[in-house]
Every structure is written in C-alpha cells, then in structure tokens.
mmJSON file of the N, C-alpha and C atoms, coordinates in Angstrom:
{"data_MODEL":{"atom_site":{
"group_PDB":["ATOM","ATOM","ATOM","ATOM","ATOM","ATOM","ATOM","ATOM","ATOM","ATOM","ATOM","ATOM","ATOM","ATOM","ATOM","ATOM","ATOM","ATOM","ATOM","ATOM","ATOM","ATOM","ATOM","ATOM","ATOM","ATOM","ATOM","ATOM","ATOM","ATOM","ATOM","ATOM","ATOM","ATOM","ATOM","ATOM","ATOM","ATOM","ATOM","ATOM","ATOM","ATOM","ATOM","ATOM","ATOM","ATOM","ATOM","ATOM","ATOM","ATOM","ATOM","ATOM","ATOM","ATOM","ATOM","ATOM","ATOM","ATOM","ATOM","ATOM","ATOM","ATOM","ATOM","ATOM","ATOM","ATOM","ATOM","ATOM","ATOM","ATOM","ATOM","ATOM","ATOM","ATOM","ATOM","ATOM","ATOM","ATOM","ATOM","ATOM","ATOM","ATOM","ATOM","ATOM","ATOM","ATOM","ATOM","ATOM","ATOM","ATOM","ATOM","ATOM","ATOM","ATOM","ATOM","ATOM","ATOM","ATOM","ATOM","ATOM","ATOM","ATOM","ATOM","ATOM","ATOM","ATOM","ATOM","ATOM","ATOM","ATOM","ATOM","ATOM","ATOM","ATOM","ATOM","ATOM","ATOM","ATOM","ATOM","ATOM","ATOM","ATOM","ATOM","ATOM","ATOM","ATOM","ATOM","ATOM","ATOM","ATOM","ATOM","ATOM","ATOM","ATOM","ATOM","ATOM","ATOM","ATOM","ATOM","ATOM","ATOM","ATOM","ATOM","ATOM","ATOM","ATOM","ATOM","ATOM","ATOM","ATOM","ATOM","ATOM","ATOM","ATOM","ATOM","ATOM","ATOM","ATOM","ATOM","ATOM","ATOM","ATOM","ATOM","ATOM","ATOM","ATOM","ATOM","ATOM","ATOM","ATOM","ATOM","ATOM","ATOM","ATOM","ATOM","ATOM","ATOM","ATOM","ATOM","ATOM","ATOM","ATOM","ATOM","ATOM","ATOM","ATOM","ATOM","ATOM","ATOM","ATOM","ATOM","ATOM","ATOM","ATOM","ATOM","ATOM","ATOM","ATOM","ATOM","ATOM","ATOM","ATOM","ATOM","ATOM"],
"id":[1,2,3,4,5,6,7,8,9,10,11,12,13,14,15,16,17,18,19,20,21,22,23,24,25,26,27,28,29,30,31,32,33,34,35,36,37,38,39,40,41,42,43,44,45,46,47,48,49,50,51,52,53,54,55,56,57,58,59,60,61,62,63,64,65,66,67,68,69,70,71,72,73,74,75,76,77,78,79,80,81,82,83,84,85,86,87,88,89,90,91,92,93,94,95,96,97,98,99,100,101,102,103,104,105,106,107,108,109,110,111,112,113,114,115,116,117,118,119,120,121,122,123,124,125,126,127,128,129,130,131,132,133,134,135,136,137,138,139,140,141,142,143,144,145,146,147,148,149,150,151,152,153,154,155,156,157,158,159,160,161,162,163,164,165,166,167,168,169,170,171,172,173,174,175,176,177,178,179,180,181,182,183,184,185,186,187,188,189,190,191,192,193,194,195,196,197,198,199,200,201,202,203,204],
"type_symbol":["N","C","C","N","C","C","N","C","C","N","C","C","N","C","C","N","C","C","N","C","C","N","C","C","N","C","C","N","C","C","N","C","C","N","C","C","N","C","C","N","C","C","N","C","C","N","C","C","N","C","C","N","C","C","N","C","C","N","C","C","N","C","C","N","C","C","N","C","C","N","C","C","N","C","C","N","C","C","N","C","C","N","C","C","N","C","C","N","C","C","N","C","C","N","C","C","N","C","C","N","C","C","N","C","C","N","C","C","N","C","C","N","C","C","N","C","C","N","C","C","N","C","C","N","C","C","N","C","C","N","C","C","N","C","C","N","C","C","N","C","C","N","C","C","N","C","C","N","C","C","N","C","C","N","C","C","N","C","C","N","C","C","N","C","C","N","C","C","N","C","C","N","C","C","N","C","C","N","C","C","N","C","C","N","C","C","N","C","C","N","C","C","N","C","C","N","C","C","N","C","C","N","C","C"],
"label_atom_id":["N","CA","C","N","CA","C","N","CA","C","N","CA","C","N","CA","C","N","CA","C","N","CA","C","N","CA","C","N","CA","C","N","CA","C","N","CA","C","N","CA","C","N","CA","C","N","CA","C","N","CA","C","N","CA","C","N","CA","C","N","CA","C","N","CA","C","N","CA","C","N","CA","C","N","CA","C","N","CA","C","N","CA","C","N","CA","C","N","CA","C","N","CA","C","N","CA","C","N","CA","C","N","CA","C","N","CA","C","N","CA","C","N","CA","C","N","CA","C","N","CA","C","N","CA","C","N","CA","C","N","CA","C","N","CA","C","N","CA","C","N","CA","C","N","CA","C","N","CA","C","N","CA","C","N","CA","C","N","CA","C","N","CA","C","N","CA","C","N","CA","C","N","CA","C","N","CA","C","N","CA","C","N","CA","C","N","CA","C","N","CA","C","N","CA","C","N","CA","C","N","CA","C","N","CA","C","N","CA","C","N","CA","C","N","CA","C","N","CA","C","N","CA","C","N","CA","C","N","CA","C","N","CA","C","N","CA","C"],
"label_alt_id":[null,null,null,null,null,null,null,null,null,null,null,null,null,null,null,null,null,null,null,null,null,null,null,null,null,null,null,null,null,null,null,null,null,null,null,null,null,null,null,null,null,null,null,null,null,null,null,null,null,null,null,null,null,null,null,null,null,null,null,null,null,null,null,null,null,null,null,null,null,null,null,null,null,null,null,null,null,null,null,null,null,null,null,null,null,null,null,null,null,null,null,null,null,null,null,null,null,null,null,null,null,null,null,null,null,null,null,null,null,null,null,null,null,null,null,null,null,null,null,null,null,null,null,null,null,null,null,null,null,null,null,null,null,null,null,null,null,null,null,null,null,null,null,null,null,null,null,null,null,null,null,null,null,null,null,null,null,null,null,null,null,null,null,null,null,null,null,null,null,null,null,null,null,null,null,null,null,null,null,null,null,null,null,null,null,null,null,null,null,null,null,null,null,null,null,null,null,null,null,null,null,null,null,null],
"label_comp_id":["UNK","UNK","UNK","UNK","UNK","UNK","UNK","UNK","UNK","UNK","UNK","UNK","UNK","UNK","UNK","UNK","UNK","UNK","UNK","UNK","UNK","UNK","UNK","UNK","UNK","UNK","UNK","UNK","UNK","UNK","UNK","UNK","UNK","UNK","UNK","UNK","UNK","UNK","UNK","UNK","UNK","UNK","UNK","UNK","UNK","UNK","UNK","UNK","UNK","UNK","UNK","UNK","UNK","UNK","UNK","UNK","UNK","UNK","UNK","UNK","UNK","UNK","UNK","UNK","UNK","UNK","UNK","UNK","UNK","UNK","UNK","UNK","UNK","UNK","UNK","UNK","UNK","UNK","UNK","UNK","UNK","UNK","UNK","UNK","UNK","UNK","UNK","UNK","UNK","UNK","UNK","UNK","UNK","UNK","UNK","UNK","UNK","UNK","UNK","UNK","UNK","UNK","UNK","UNK","UNK","UNK","UNK","UNK","UNK","UNK","UNK","UNK","UNK","UNK","UNK","UNK","UNK","UNK","UNK","UNK","UNK","UNK","UNK","UNK","UNK","UNK","UNK","UNK","UNK","UNK","UNK","UNK","UNK","UNK","UNK","UNK","UNK","UNK","UNK","UNK","UNK","UNK","UNK","UNK","UNK","UNK","UNK","UNK","UNK","UNK","UNK","UNK","UNK","UNK","UNK","UNK","UNK","UNK","UNK","UNK","UNK","UNK","UNK","UNK","UNK","UNK","UNK","UNK","UNK","UNK","UNK","UNK","UNK","UNK","UNK","UNK","UNK","UNK","UNK","UNK","UNK","UNK","UNK","UNK","UNK","UNK","UNK","UNK","UNK","UNK","UNK","UNK","UNK","UNK","UNK","UNK","UNK","UNK","UNK","UNK","UNK","UNK","UNK","UNK"],
"label_asym_id":["A","A","A","A","A","A","A","A","A","A","A","A","A","A","A","A","A","A","A","A","A","A","A","A","A","A","A","A","A","A","A","A","A","A","A","A","A","A","A","A","A","A","A","A","A","A","A","A","A","A","A","A","A","A","A","A","A","A","A","A","A","A","A","A","A","A","A","A","A","A","A","A","A","A","A","A","A","A","A","A","A","A","A","A","A","A","A","A","A","A","A","A","A","A","A","A","A","A","A","A","A","A","A","A","A","A","A","A","A","A","A","A","A","A","A","A","A","A","A","A","A","A","A","A","A","A","A","A","A","A","A","A","A","A","A","A","A","A","A","A","A","A","A","A","A","A","A","A","A","A","A","A","A","A","A","A","A","A","A","A","A","A","A","A","A","A","A","A","A","A","A","A","A","A","A","A","A","A","A","A","A","A","A","A","A","A","A","A","A","A","A","A","A","A","A","A","A","A","A","A","A","A","A","A"],
"label_entity_id":["1","1","1","1","1","1","1","1","1","1","1","1","1","1","1","1","1","1","1","1","1","1","1","1","1","1","1","1","1","1","1","1","1","1","1","1","1","1","1","1","1","1","1","1","1","1","1","1","1","1","1","1","1","1","1","1","1","1","1","1","1","1","1","1","1","1","1","1","1","1","1","1","1","1","1","1","1","1","1","1","1","1","1","1","1","1","1","1","1","1","1","1","1","1","1","1","1","1","1","1","1","1","1","1","1","1","1","1","1","1","1","1","1","1","1","1","1","1","1","1","1","1","1","1","1","1","1","1","1","1","1","1","1","1","1","1","1","1","1","1","1","1","1","1","1","1","1","1","1","1","1","1","1","1","1","1","1","1","1","1","1","1","1","1","1","1","1","1","1","1","1","1","1","1","1","1","1","1","1","1","1","1","1","1","1","1","1","1","1","1","1","1","1","1","1","1","1","1","1","1","1","1","1","1"],
"label_seq_id":[1,1,1,2,2,2,3,3,3,4,4,4,5,5,5,6,6,6,7,7,7,8,8,8,9,9,9,10,10,10,11,11,11,12,12,12,13,13,13,14,14,14,15,15,15,16,16,16,17,17,17,18,18,18,19,19,19,20,20,20,21,21,21,22,22,22,23,23,23,24,24,24,25,25,25,26,26,26,27,27,27,28,28,28,29,29,29,30,30,30,31,31,31,32,32,32,33,33,33,34,34,34,35,35,35,36,36,36,37,37,37,38,38,38,39,39,39,40,40,40,41,41,41,42,42,42,43,43,43,44,44,44,45,45,45,46,46,46,47,47,47,48,48,48,49,49,49,50,50,50,51,51,51,52,52,52,53,53,53,54,54,54,55,55,55,56,56,56,57,57,57,58,58,58,59,59,59,60,60,60,61,61,61,62,62,62,63,63,63,64,64,64,65,65,65,66,66,66,67,67,67,68,68,68],
"pdbx_PDB_ins_code":[null,null,null,null,null,null,null,null,null,null,null,null,null,null,null,null,null,null,null,null,null,null,null,null,null,null,null,null,null,null,null,null,null,null,null,null,null,null,null,null,null,null,null,null,null,null,null,null,null,null,null,null,null,null,null,null,null,null,null,null,null,null,null,null,null,null,null,null,null,null,null,null,null,null,null,null,null,null,null,null,null,null,null,null,null,null,null,null,null,null,null,null,null,null,null,null,null,null,null,null,null,null,null,null,null,null,null,null,null,null,null,null,null,null,null,null,null,null,null,null,null,null,null,null,null,null,null,null,null,null,null,null,null,null,null,null,null,null,null,null,null,null,null,null,null,null,null,null,null,null,null,null,null,null,null,null,null,null,null,null,null,null,null,null,null,null,null,null,null,null,null,null,null,null,null,null,null,null,null,null,null,null,null,null,null,null,null,null,null,null,null,null,null,null,null,null,null,null,null,null,null,null,null,null],
"Cartn_x":[40.064,39.045,38.955,38.967,38.919,37.468,37.082,35.726,35.758,34.759,34.689,33.935,33.901,33.302,31.835,31.075,29.645,29.466,30.219,30.109,30.465,31.499,31.914,30.825,30.218,29.145,27.931,27.537,26.386,26.629,27.847,28.176,28.061,28.505,28.419,26.959,26.069,24.667,23.812,24.278,23.49,23.174,21.969,21.498,21.462,21.37,21.246,19.777,19.357,17.982,17.933,16.744,16.584,17.426,17.483,18.265,19.754,20.24,21.652,21.959,21.044,21.237,21.253,20.347,20.298,21.63,22.166,23.439,24.592,24.609,25.665,25.62,24.422,24.278,24.658,24.153,24.452,25.948,26.57,28.012,28.787,28.334,29.016,28.873,27.706,27.476,28.321,28.46,29.21,30.701,31.171,32.563,33.274,34.515,35.253,34.865,35.509,35.126,35.364,36.109,36.357,35.079,34.06,32.808,31.85,32.151,31.243,30.992,31.986,31.675,30.673,30.777,29.822,28.419,28.297,26.983,26.436,27.318,26.895,26.328,26.954,26.466,25.1,24.946,23.663,22.592,22.922,21.958,21.594,22.583,22.326,21.314,21.481,20.561,19.151,19.056,17.752,17.111,17.884,17.368,16.834,17.614,17.218,15.968,15.736,14.599,13.393,13.513,12.43,11.571,10.283,9.401,9.616,8.995,9.191,8.77,7.704,7.233,8.281,8.866,9.901,11.143,11.517,12.667,12.422,11.212,10.884,10.957,10.524,10.617,12.074,12.916,14.343,14.967,14.64,15.164,14.671,13.406,12.848,13.528,13.733,14.406,15.825,16.527,17.89,17.903,17.048,17.019,16.71,15.798,15.411,16.41,17.379,18.354,19.776,19.961,21.284,21.669,22.932,23.357,23.242,22.831,22.666,23.936],
"Cartn_y":[-39.54,-38.501,-37.941,-36.636,-35.959,-35.67,-36.013,-35.756,-34.59,-33.715,-32.664,-33.192,-32.386,-32.812,-33.201,-32.383,-32.69,-34.04,-34.268,-35.534,-36.709,-36.562,-37.634,-37.921,-36.875,-37.06,-37.704,-37.203,-37.776,-39.249,-39.59,-40.976,-41.84,-41.301,-42.049,-42.289,-41.354,-41.45,-42.283,-42.464,-43.19,-44.605,-45.033,-46.397,-46.764,-45.766,-46.016,-45.913,-46.768,-46.68,-45.656,-45.392,-44.359,-44.657,-45.911,-46.293,-46.022,-46.355,-46.119,-44.627,-43.845,-42.398,-41.8,-42.276,-41.817,-42.104,-43.282,-43.661,-42.794,-42.519,-41.666,-40.284,-39.713,-38.373,-38.396,-39.36,-39.46,-39.636,-40.509,-40.714,-39.44,-38.698,-37.455,-36.399,-36.324,-35.342,-35.668,-36.935,-37.352,-37.506,-37.09,-37.221,-35.878,-35.81,-34.55,-33.588,-32.447,-31.372,-31.685,-32.722,-33.061,-33.468,-33.875,-34.298,-33.132,-31.957,-30.814,-30.419,-30.412,-30.085,-31.058,-32.334,-33.315,-33.047,-32.678,-32.325,-31.084,-30.168,-28.976,-29.346,-30.292,-30.753,-31.421,-32.231,-32.875,-31.822,-30.816,-29.757,-28.984,-28.715,-28.01,-28.784,-30.093,-30.922,-30.863,-30.999,-30.928,-29.564,-28.508,-27.145,-26.92,-27.314,-27.082,-27.861,-28.998,-29.838,-29.605,-28.68,-28.404,-27.243,-27.32,-26.203,-25.094,-23.96,-22.798,-23.088,-23.834,-24.156,-24.983,-25.952,-26.773,-25.939,-25.068,-24.186,-23.292,-22.756,-21.916,-22.713,-23.968,-24.828,-25.083,-25.328,-25.527,-24.282,-23.115,-21.854,-21.623,-21.879,-21.72,-22.66,-23.907,-24.878,-24.426,-23.959,-23.456,-22.269,-21.299,-20.074,-20.394,-21.298,-21.59,-22.483,-23.013,-23.901,-23.366,-22.141,-21.55,-21.233,-21.477,-21.137,-19.63,-19.295,-17.888,-17.355],
"Cartn_z":[42.356,42.389,43.81,43.916,45.202,45.569,46.813,47.283,48.257,48.165,49.164,50.388,51.435,52.7,52.533,51.826,51.63,50.941,49.895,49.176,50.082,50.883,51.793,52.824,53.376,54.362,53.701,52.529,51.828,51.517,51.118,50.816,52.078,53.214,54.471,54.884,54.544,54.946,53.992,52.781,51.778,52.249,51.922,52.183,53.666,54.53,55.967,56.36,57.284,57.779,58.917,59.433,60.469,61.707,62.105,63.279,63.06,61.889,61.58,61.504,60.927,60.867,62.275,63.124,64.516,65.203,64.992,65.608,65.108,63.812,63.248,63.897,63.996,64.583,66.055,66.801,68.235,68.466,67.701,67.844,67.534,66.523,66.154,67.237,67.852,68.915,70.136,70.435,71.616,71.36,70.205,69.829,69.997,69.563,69.687,68.561,68.536,67.615,66.149,65.838,64.431,63.706,64.452,63.818,63.557,64.098,63.944,62.491,61.615,60.215,59.589,59.926,59.405,59.894,61.167,61.704,61.011,60.652,59.909,58.549,57.881,56.58,56.743,57.802,58.061,58.335,59.162,59.457,58.192,57.358,56.097,55.246,55.142,54.374,54.961,56.284,56.951,56.707,56.87,56.707,55.293,54.298,52.908,52.52,53.154,52.806,53.722,54.676,55.619,55.133,55.457,55.144,56.186,55.956,56.824,58.268,58.454,59.803,60.561,59.902,60.541,60.822,59.891,60.121,61.331,61.446,62.605,63.902,63.878,65.052,65.418,64.424,64.685,65.312,64.778,65.307,66.735,66.985,68.315,69.311,68.904,69.756,70.052,69.05,69.234,70.188,69.933,70.749,72.216,72.452,73.834,74.56,73.849,74.482,74.478,74.006,74.058,75.486,75.848,77.222,77.462,78.66,79.029,79.651],
"occupancy":[1.0,1.0,1.0,1.0,1.0,1.0,1.0,1.0,1.0,1.0,1.0,1.0,1.0,1.0,1.0,1.0,1.0,1.0,1.0,1.0,1.0,1.0,1.0,1.0,1.0,1.0,1.0,1.0,1.0,1.0,1.0,1.0,1.0,1.0,1.0,1.0,1.0,1.0,1.0,1.0,1.0,1.0,1.0,1.0,1.0,1.0,1.0,1.0,1.0,1.0,1.0,1.0,1.0,1.0,1.0,1.0,1.0,1.0,1.0,1.0,1.0,1.0,1.0,1.0,1.0,1.0,1.0,1.0,1.0,1.0,1.0,1.0,1.0,1.0,1.0,1.0,1.0,1.0,1.0,1.0,1.0,1.0,1.0,1.0,1.0,1.0,1.0,1.0,1.0,1.0,1.0,1.0,1.0,1.0,1.0,1.0,1.0,1.0,1.0,1.0,1.0,1.0,1.0,1.0,1.0,1.0,1.0,1.0,1.0,1.0,1.0,1.0,1.0,1.0,1.0,1.0,1.0,1.0,1.0,1.0,1.0,1.0,1.0,1.0,1.0,1.0,1.0,1.0,1.0,1.0,1.0,1.0,1.0,1.0,1.0,1.0,1.0,1.0,1.0,1.0,1.0,1.0,1.0,1.0,1.0,1.0,1.0,1.0,1.0,1.0,1.0,1.0,1.0,1.0,1.0,1.0,1.0,1.0,1.0,1.0,1.0,1.0,1.0,1.0,1.0,1.0,1.0,1.0,1.0,1.0,1.0,1.0,1.0,1.0,1.0,1.0,1.0,1.0,1.0,1.0,1.0,1.0,1.0,1.0,1.0,1.0,1.0,1.0,1.0,1.0,1.0,1.0,1.0,1.0,1.0,1.0,1.0,1.0,1.0,1.0,1.0,1.0,1.0,1.0],
"B_iso_or_equiv":[0.0,0.0,0.0,0.0,0.0,0.0,0.0,0.0,0.0,0.0,0.0,0.0,0.0,0.0,0.0,0.0,0.0,0.0,0.0,0.0,0.0,0.0,0.0,0.0,0.0,0.0,0.0,0.0,0.0,0.0,0.0,0.0,0.0,0.0,0.0,0.0,0.0,0.0,0.0,0.0,0.0,0.0,0.0,0.0,0.0,0.0,0.0,0.0,0.0,0.0,0.0,0.0,0.0,0.0,0.0,0.0,0.0,0.0,0.0,0.0,0.0,0.0,0.0,0.0,0.0,0.0,0.0,0.0,0.0,0.0,0.0,0.0,0.0,0.0,0.0,0.0,0.0,0.0,0.0,0.0,0.0,0.0,0.0,0.0,0.0,0.0,0.0,0.0,0.0,0.0,0.0,0.0,0.0,0.0,0.0,0.0,0.0,0.0,0.0,0.0,0.0,0.0,0.0,0.0,0.0,0.0,0.0,0.0,0.0,0.0,0.0,0.0,0.0,0.0,0.0,0.0,0.0,0.0,0.0,0.0,0.0,0.0,0.0,0.0,0.0,0.0,0.0,0.0,0.0,0.0,0.0,0.0,0.0,0.0,0.0,0.0,0.0,0.0,0.0,0.0,0.0,0.0,0.0,0.0,0.0,0.0,0.0,0.0,0.0,0.0,0.0,0.0,0.0,0.0,0.0,0.0,0.0,0.0,0.0,0.0,0.0,0.0,0.0,0.0,0.0,0.0,0.0,0.0,0.0,0.0,0.0,0.0,0.0,0.0,0.0,0.0,0.0,0.0,0.0,0.0,0.0,0.0,0.0,0.0,0.0,0.0,0.0,0.0,0.0,0.0,0.0,0.0,0.0,0.0,0.0,0.0,0.0,0.0,0.0,0.0,0.0,0.0,0.0,0.0],
"pdbx_formal_charge":[null,null,null,null,null,null,null,null,null,null,null,null,null,null,null,null,null,null,null,null,null,null,null,null,null,null,null,null,null,null,null,null,null,null,null,null,null,null,null,null,null,null,null,null,null,null,null,null,null,null,null,null,null,null,null,null,null,null,null,null,null,null,null,null,null,null,null,null,null,null,null,null,null,null,null,null,null,null,null,null,null,null,null,null,null,null,null,null,null,null,null,null,null,null,null,null,null,null,null,null,null,null,null,null,null,null,null,null,null,null,null,null,null,null,null,null,null,null,null,null,null,null,null,null,null,null,null,null,null,null,null,null,null,null,null,null,null,null,null,null,null,null,null,null,null,null,null,null,null,null,null,null,null,null,null,null,null,null,null,null,null,null,null,null,null,null,null,null,null,null,null,null,null,null,null,null,null,null,null,null,null,null,null,null,null,null,null,null,null,null,null,null,null,null,null,null,null,null,null,null,null,null,null,null],
"auth_seq_id":[1,1,1,2,2,2,3,3,3,4,4,4,5,5,5,6,6,6,7,7,7,8,8,8,9,9,9,10,10,10,11,11,11,12,12,12,13,13,13,14,14,14,15,15,15,16,16,16,17,17,17,18,18,18,19,19,19,20,20,20,21,21,21,22,22,22,23,23,23,24,24,24,25,25,25,26,26,26,27,27,27,28,28,28,29,29,29,30,30,30,31,31,31,32,32,32,33,33,33,34,34,34,35,35,35,36,36,36,37,37,37,38,38,38,39,39,39,40,40,40,41,41,41,42,42,42,43,43,43,44,44,44,45,45,45,46,46,46,47,47,47,48,48,48,49,49,49,50,50,50,51,51,51,52,52,52,53,53,53,54,54,54,55,55,55,56,56,56,57,57,57,58,58,58,59,59,59,60,60,60,61,61,61,62,62,62,63,63,63,64,64,64,65,65,65,66,66,66,67,67,67,68,68,68],
"auth_comp_id":["UNK","UNK","UNK","UNK","UNK","UNK","UNK","UNK","UNK","UNK","UNK","UNK","UNK","UNK","UNK","UNK","UNK","UNK","UNK","UNK","UNK","UNK","UNK","UNK","UNK","UNK","UNK","UNK","UNK","UNK","UNK","UNK","UNK","UNK","UNK","UNK","UNK","UNK","UNK","UNK","UNK","UNK","UNK","UNK","UNK","UNK","UNK","UNK","UNK","UNK","UNK","UNK","UNK","UNK","UNK","UNK","UNK","UNK","UNK","UNK","UNK","UNK","UNK","UNK","UNK","UNK","UNK","UNK","UNK","UNK","UNK","UNK","UNK","UNK","UNK","UNK","UNK","UNK","UNK","UNK","UNK","UNK","UNK","UNK","UNK","UNK","UNK","UNK","UNK","UNK","UNK","UNK","UNK","UNK","UNK","UNK","UNK","UNK","UNK","UNK","UNK","UNK","UNK","UNK","UNK","UNK","UNK","UNK","UNK","UNK","UNK","UNK","UNK","UNK","UNK","UNK","UNK","UNK","UNK","UNK","UNK","UNK","UNK","UNK","UNK","UNK","UNK","UNK","UNK","UNK","UNK","UNK","UNK","UNK","UNK","UNK","UNK","UNK","UNK","UNK","UNK","UNK","UNK","UNK","UNK","UNK","UNK","UNK","UNK","UNK","UNK","UNK","UNK","UNK","UNK","UNK","UNK","UNK","UNK","UNK","UNK","UNK","UNK","UNK","UNK","UNK","UNK","UNK","UNK","UNK","UNK","UNK","UNK","UNK","UNK","UNK","UNK","UNK","UNK","UNK","UNK","UNK","UNK","UNK","UNK","UNK","UNK","UNK","UNK","UNK","UNK","UNK","UNK","UNK","UNK","UNK","UNK","UNK","UNK","UNK","UNK","UNK","UNK","UNK"],
"auth_asym_id":["A","A","A","A","A","A","A","A","A","A","A","A","A","A","A","A","A","A","A","A","A","A","A","A","A","A","A","A","A","A","A","A","A","A","A","A","A","A","A","A","A","A","A","A","A","A","A","A","A","A","A","A","A","A","A","A","A","A","A","A","A","A","A","A","A","A","A","A","A","A","A","A","A","A","A","A","A","A","A","A","A","A","A","A","A","A","A","A","A","A","A","A","A","A","A","A","A","A","A","A","A","A","A","A","A","A","A","A","A","A","A","A","A","A","A","A","A","A","A","A","A","A","A","A","A","A","A","A","A","A","A","A","A","A","A","A","A","A","A","A","A","A","A","A","A","A","A","A","A","A","A","A","A","A","A","A","A","A","A","A","A","A","A","A","A","A","A","A","A","A","A","A","A","A","A","A","A","A","A","A","A","A","A","A","A","A","A","A","A","A","A","A","A","A","A","A","A","A","A","A","A","A","A","A"],
"auth_atom_id":["N","CA","C","N","CA","C","N","CA","C","N","CA","C","N","CA","C","N","CA","C","N","CA","C","N","CA","C","N","CA","C","N","CA","C","N","CA","C","N","CA","C","N","CA","C","N","CA","C","N","CA","C","N","CA","C","N","CA","C","N","CA","C","N","CA","C","N","CA","C","N","CA","C","N","CA","C","N","CA","C","N","CA","C","N","CA","C","N","CA","C","N","CA","C","N","CA","C","N","CA","C","N","CA","C","N","CA","C","N","CA","C","N","CA","C","N","CA","C","N","CA","C","N","CA","C","N","CA","C","N","CA","C","N","CA","C","N","CA","C","N","CA","C","N","CA","C","N","CA","C","N","CA","C","N","CA","C","N","CA","C","N","CA","C","N","CA","C","N","CA","C","N","CA","C","N","CA","C","N","CA","C","N","CA","C","N","CA","C","N","CA","C","N","CA","C","N","CA","C","N","CA","C","N","CA","C","N","CA","C","N","CA","C","N","CA","C","N","CA","C","N","CA","C","N","CA","C","N","CA","C","N","CA","C","N","CA","C"],
"pdbx_PDB_model_num":[1,1,1,1,1,1,1,1,1,1,1,1,1,1,1,1,1,1,1,1,1,1,1,1,1,1,1,1,1,1,1,1,1,1,1,1,1,1,1,1,1,1,1,1,1,1,1,1,1,1,1,1,1,1,1,1,1,1,1,1,1,1,1,1,1,1,1,1,1,1,1,1,1,1,1,1,1,1,1,1,1,1,1,1,1,1,1,1,1,1,1,1,1,1,1,1,1,1,1,1,1,1,1,1,1,1,1,1,1,1,1,1,1,1,1,1,1,1,1,1,1,1,1,1,1,1,1,1,1,1,1,1,1,1,1,1,1,1,1,1,1,1,1,1,1,1,1,1,1,1,1,1,1,1,1,1,1,1,1,1,1,1,1,1,1,1,1,1,1,1,1,1,1,1,1,1,1,1,1,1,1,1,1,1,1,1,1,1,1,1,1,1,1,1,1,1,1,1,1,1,1,1,1,1]
}}}
C-alpha cells in the first residue's frame, strides 16, 4: 500500500505526547530542507484546526518576523 506524504506525517505524529511533538518539530526546523514538506503538513493541520483569532495571530507573527 502506497502512503502519501500527509498520511506518512500523520502516522509519525500519532500517539506522541506534547514533548515528543515538540522534539519532532524542533528537529525538523534544525534539519535540512528535506524536512520542510513535513513542516508544511504540520502547519496545514494546525491552520485547519485553528479558529480565526489563532489564524490571525499566526499571520501577524509571520508578518512581523519576515526578513526585510
């Protein structure tokens, strides 16, 4: 059975506690560019499950931290 990227990422995240999820994200950020698609899948999940106020906070944080 062939798994797509989203399914593979979701499977990797299943049954992880907050500390383990934090470590996965931190390791992915500090790794090379091959981990960027996985971070995109994680962000997509967060975005879809966030209310409008949280989405606005994420956008504001992004906008204020973009390199000039």
